[in-house]
Every structure is written in C-alpha cells, then in structure tokens.
N, C-alpha and C positions, 0 to 999 in steps of 0.2 A: 333406628333412632326414635326415642320416645317423643311424642308430640303432646305437650301438657298445657293445661289452662291454669294460670295463676290467679288465685282469689286472695287478695291481701287480708291478713288477719284471720284467714280461715283455712285454706287448703291448696294442694297441688294435685292435679289428677286429670283424667280424661273421661270419656263416656262410659268406659268399662269399670274403672276403679278410681277412688279418691283417698288421698292421705290427708286426714283432717286433724288440725291442732286439737289436742285433748283426747285423741284416740288412744286406747290402751295398746300397749306393746304387742300383745297377742294378736290383735286384729291386724296390725300392720304386718306382722310376720305372716299371717294367713294370706294376705293379699300378695305378698312377695312369693309365697309358695305356690299360690294358684297360677300366677303368671310367670313361673320360673323359666319358661321358654323364651320370654321377652326380656324379663329383668334377670340378668345373670350376675354371678360373682358378687354376692352380698357378704360383707364382713360384719361381725359383731365385735364392737370395741367396748371394753369396760376395764375398770381397775380391779385386779384380782385381790389385792391386799386391802384396799379401801374402796369398796364398791359404792359407798354413799358420797364419796368426795368428788366424783366426776360423773358427768352425764353418761347414760347408756346410749351408745351410738350404733345405728345400722348404716353402714357405708355401702352405697350402690356404686361400686368402683367403675363399672362399665358405663354408667349413665351420669357420673359426676354429681351425685346427690347424696347428702348426709341427712339422716333423720335423728335428731337429738331428743332423747327421752329423759324426763326428770328422774333422778336417781331414787327419789323417795316414792312418789306415787306412780311412776312408770307410765306416765301419759306423754304423748308427743308435745314437745315444747317449742322446738325450732325446726324448720325445714330449710336446709342450706343447699343451694346449687353452687358448687365450687368450680365446676368446669362447664361453661356455657357452650363449648364447642361440641359437647356430646349429647345435647338435648335441644329440642325445639320448644320455645315458650311463647304463649300468647296471652293476651289480656282482653277480656270482653270479645273474644272470638277473633282478634286481630293479632297476627304475629309481630313480636318486637325482637325476637331472636330466632334465627334459623340459618341455614347454609347460605341463603340469599340476602338475609338482613342482618347486619352487624348491630349489636346492642350498644350503640354509641350514646353519648350524653344527649345528642339531638333526638335520637330515636326514643329514648326513655322519656324525654320531655314531651315529645309528640304523643306517645302512647298513654302516659300517666298524668300529664298536666303539670302545672307549676307546683313547687313546694318550697320549703325553707332552703336557704343556702347550704352548701355542703359543709361537712365538718372534717377537717384534716387531722389525720393521726400521723404524727411525724415518725413514730417508732415503726409503724407498718408501711409508711409512705403510701397510705391509701386515703382517698377521699370517700366519705360515706354520705350518700344522699338518702335521706330518710322520708318516707311517707308513713302514714299510720298503718302499722302491721306489715310494713314492707321496707327493706333497705337494699340499696345497691352500693357496692364498693368498686371504686375506680383506681387503677394502678397509676402511680406517678414516677416509678423508678427510671423510666426511659426518657423523661423530660429534663432538659437542662434548666428549665425555669422552676423546678421543684422547690429550691430553697426559698423563693419568694412567698411560698404558701405556708411557711413556718408561722406559728402564732405570733412570734416576735415581729414579723414583718406585716402582719395582717392589720391594715389600717381601715377598718370598716368592712362592709359586706362585699364590696366589689372585689376585694383581694381573695375572697373565698369562692369565687365562681370557678367551676370545673372547666379546664381548657377544652376547646372544641376538638372533636375527634376522639376524645378519650372513650375507651370501651369498658364495659362492665367486666370485672374480674370475678366477683361473687354476688349472689343474691340471697337474701334471708326473708323468710316468711315467719311471722311471730305474732303474739297477742299483745296489744297495747301500743304505746308510743315509743318505747325505748327497748332496744335489743338487749342492753346490759341488764335492765331491770325486769325483763319479761319472765313470766311464770306460765307453766302449763295450765290452760283453762280447764274448767270442769268438763266432764265428758259430754259431747254433743248428743242430742236426742237421736240423731241418725246412727249413732254407734251402739245403741242398746240392742237393736235387732231382736227384740222379744226376750232378752235375758234380764235377769235381776242381778244387781251388783251389791256388794257389801261395802258401805262407807266405813263402818267400824264394827268390831266384834269384841264385846266385853265378856270375860270369863266370870261366871258367877261362882261364889264360894259358900260353903257352909262351914261348920266347925272343924271338919276333918280334911277338907280339900275341895277340889272343883266339883260343882254340882250341875253346871250346864252353861249354855251360851245365850247371850242377848245380842241379837244382830240388828244393826240399823241398816235397812235395805233401801236401795234406789231402783226405781223402775220408770219406764216411759209409758205412762198411762194416757188414755184419751177418752173423752166422753162419747155419748151415743152420736151416731151420724157419720157419714163418710168423710165430710170435710171438717170434722172436729179438730181443733188445735191440740196437738200432743203436749203434755206437760210432764214435768218431773214429779214423780210421787215418792215421798219419803215415809217409811213406816218401820215399826219395830216388831220383831218376832223373837220368841224365846223357845229354846229346846233344852231338854234336861235328860240326864241319865235316867234310864228306866222308861222313857217315852217309847210308845209302840211305833212300829213302822208307819201305821196310818196317821198317828199324831204328827210325825215329821213331814209326811207328804202333804197334809192339810196346812201345816205351818210354813214350810219352805217351798212347796211345789215339787214337781218331779225332778229327780237328779239328772245330770247330763249323762251319767253312766252308772251302771251297777256292776260292781266287781266282786266276784266270789273268790274267797281265799282258798287256794288249792292245798296249802300247807302252812303251818305255823313255824317259821324259821327261828323264832325266839323261844320256842318251847324248851330248848335245852337249858335255858337259864332259869327255869322254874325249879322249885325245891325238889320235886320228885318226877322228873320227866319220864322215867321208865314206867311209872305207875299210871300215867294218863292213858286212858282208853281212846283209841282213834274214834273220832266222831263220824257218824254215818252221813251227816250233812255239814255243810261248810258255812262259817260265818260270812257275812257279805257287807261290802261298803256301799254307801251312797256317795258318789263323787259329785260335789258341786264345784265345778272348775271356776266359775266366775265369782264365787264367794271365797275361794281359797280354802275350802273346808271339806274334809272327808268325815263321814259318820259310819261307825262300825256297829252292826246289829248282831246279836246273838242268834245262832242258827236255830236254836230250840225255842226260845221265848220270843224272838223277833222284837227285842227291846234294845235301846241304845246302850252300848257298853264302853264306847270309846269315841273321842273326837280327835281329829288330826288337823292342825292349823299350819298352813304353808306360807313361807315368807317370799318365795320366788326370787332368791338372789341369783344373779348370773354366776356361773361357775359351779352350780349344783346340778346333780344328775337329772332332776325333774324340772329344770328351768324352762319356763314358758308353757308348761302344762297347766299350771294353776295361776290365776291372778293373785296378786299379793293380798294376804289377809292382814288387815290393819288391826291387830289384836292388842288388848290390854289385859294382863293377868295380875291380879292382886297377890302379892307374896307376903306370907306371915313371917315376920322377923322376931325372934326371941332375943331380947337384950338382957344382960345381967342386971343392969342398973334400973331398968324400967319394965313396964308391962309390954305385951306383944305390940309391935308396930306393923304397919302395912306399907310396903313399897310396891311399885308397879313395874312389871316387865312388859316391854312392848316389842313390836316387830323389829325395832332398830337397836335393842339392847344387845350388849356383847356378853359372852359367856363369863368372862372374868368378873364383870360387874355383878352378875347374878350369883356367882360363887362367893363373892365378898359379902353378899347379903344373906345367902342361905347357908353358907358353909360348904366346904368341899365334900363331895360324895364319899362315902366310906368305901364303896366298891370301885374297882377300875371300870373305865368305860367299855361298852361293847362296840367293836369296830364294825361298821356297816360298809360293805364293798359295793353293793348294787350292780353286780355284773349281770348282764342279760344273756340269754341263750344264743341269739343270733350274733351278738357282738360281745365276746367274753371279756372285754376290758372296759373300765370306766375312766375316760380321759381326764375327769376332774378330780380323781383321787377319792380316798375313803372319807367317811364322816364318823363322828364319835357320838355315842348315845349315853347320856347321864340321867339317872333316875333320882328325882327329889320330889317329895310332897305329892305323890300320886300323879306326877308328870314326868315325861321323858323328853329331854331336850336333845335334839339332833344338832350337833355343832360342826360347822365347817372348819377347814384348816386355817381360815383367816379369822377365826374367833367369833364369827357371826352365827346366828341361829338359823338353821335351815328349816326346821319344823318343830312343833311342840305337840306331843301326844298327851291327851288328858284321859285319865282312867276314872271309872265310876267307883262308888264305894264297894268295899269287899263284900262278897256274898256271905250270908250267915252260914255257919257250919251246920252239918246235919244234926248235931247234938242240940244246938240252939233252936233249930226249927222244930225238933221234936218236943223240946221243953215248952215251946209256945203253944202247942196244941192243947185244947181243953181236955 
C-alpha cells in the first residue's frame, strides 16, 4: 500500500517520487513506468472521437488514484483519490488516513484545521468540504437525516455542518479555491530537469511556402552561486531551411536523440523512383522530444531540409514520445472576389476545416500503417497523409492532425545551376 504525503495546491508523493500539479503528462508516465513494480494496473482514459472535450486521465486502479490532465496543454490539473482504503495519506508528516486511522470529519478537522461550512450536492448526495487547493467529499446516502441537508431546508450555516462520524469518500488536490474552476498551473521549475520546452512554435513563410520556425522557449535558469534562486527564462530562437547542423545546435542545443533514416519509404511516390540512385550515406533527424519537433538534415550537405511538428494526440502511434507542439501555421487562401488572405492552422485545427480553406487535395491520400518489426500490428489504426502547399498533414481517423511535415524550397535543377555560373 502506498504511503503518500498530501501537499494542498501542489502535489501527492513520497520521498522517492512526487506527482506535481502542472507536471507534463510524459513525466508522470515516466514515474509510473519507473516504479511499475509498486504502482501496477494503470489505465489511460481518453475520448477517441473528441480528445479535446474530456480530460486525459491516468487511473491507478490498484491504488485508487486518478490523475486528470488538461486535454489541451496536457499538464496535470487535478489529483483525485477516489478509494481511500487502498492508500495511506498524511499531511505535514502525520497520518490522517491509514488502516488504523479512519478519515472521519473529526480527523480531517484535527489534521487540517477549521474551514468554511460544507457544501451539499443533492444530486450526488455528497458533502464537499473545501480548503484552498484541497477538497474532501463525504457520503450521505446511508443517513436517514440526509433530507434535512437539502438547500430548501438549510436555514443558516448550522444546517450545513457535516454529521459526526462521516468518513471521506473522495479527496481532490487542485490549484486555486474552486475545483470546478481550476486549471492546470504553469509547469513548476522542479519539472524542467534541465530540459527546454516550447511554449509556442510559429511557422515562418515566404512567397512560396514555409521558410522556417520561430520558437518561444521556456527554461529554468539560475544565476551564479549554489544557493541562487531558479527562475523561469523565456527566449525566442529561429531556425530556417538551409541552416547547417552547427547552426541548429547553437540555436536549439543538443537534440535528445539523433535518428538515421535507414530507408525512404515514401520514395515510391516520387516522379521517377526507379531512377533514383541509392545514397551511400543516410539523412538524419534531430529529435527534440520536449519541443515536439523533428529536424531532418540532408546527408550530403548537412543542411535542414524538413521539419516535423507533432501534436501528441492520444490514440496515435507516437503518443507520449513527443510533448505537444503548440504550432501556428499561416495558410495562404486564394479567394475569387478578393486578394490572397491568410488563415491560421493550429495544433487543434481539424482536417475538414483546413480542406475548406485550402481546397481538397488533387491526389488521394497516402495511407500510413506504422507497423513495427517486433509488433506487426498498430492498435490505433492507420493515418492518412495529404500534401498541400509544401506541407504534409498526417490526419487521424477522428479528423485531428497527428503531425505536420514542412518541406524546404525545391532544389534548383542542374540546368539552372549551370546557367548561373559565370
């Protein structure tokens, strides 16, 4: 049985690990994976057809704990303990819930002190006792006096006192004063762990199409000295097609991983695949997982030739490998009655809306199966790739965008290069 410390408006954890409000989904999953021998039977709950309409939930079924992540920014919003018989809980080092201590209203009052009167919810038949960043729910269904706690019978604060002996049914840790209005806080400095995160990524355009990325980055920096206070640093960096490998390293830092392409599976869709001579060396990716971005370099020139932006939707094959890339892509729209207009595609745009703006692609989509060699099946199904305006949109079956690949300007032909020579 887990023995955990409750920190209102902040976290739930012990000396080995801590689940902190504002923590990215990937970090919470990494903790659960590391301690998989202690924390077992974790369920991932999400809406397959409308992933943005409901919170993304990690349910620790063996321990009676749910972790609710905001559907948009994918940071921890609420920690819910829904079965207090499966876990030990303490506050300021003193247990208020264990096998020997029942979490009664008297025990909660003794451990946490006085607060406002309870709020009765007649639909759930629950009393909610609220502290700042912490709420307890007490069950009323077994009491014959429950009707007198209806709002119609509540004549002042005395009638809203929770009966003696009532035990806690659920506990919630959240940010702010209200569980209903709570939002996931910004990422705590303790969660940066030396990484840089992207707050937003703007796609830059020239006359023909995408020209590069402008990234607004977040890092936990600190001044000189051992005891210096860490602060959040915000800065902007830009990378462009044609930048060298050294340019990208000096701009964004070292990637989390370098991946060499062993083969080009999309080569068959090029105009003359049989004429292409196999390369002696392979193109390679810089994978920036916390930015949600991949950068492809040409094997011969070592210059940027492609960017890949990942949305990290649940139900995709690559889910939880990348953090969500909050991108904005300006789209050039040609109207018959007016000049060119610009609309914006974001991480949360749906493919139908983009098609309405850009027009339907002429060619049929390429079906991407993503089956791996050790496991020849993809449990999430195939995705579809559509090409428009030097961009490839990978679309999931629920109409959301899984990733966007941006291509650099086409290379000049050999005839053009010869003509430019003096």
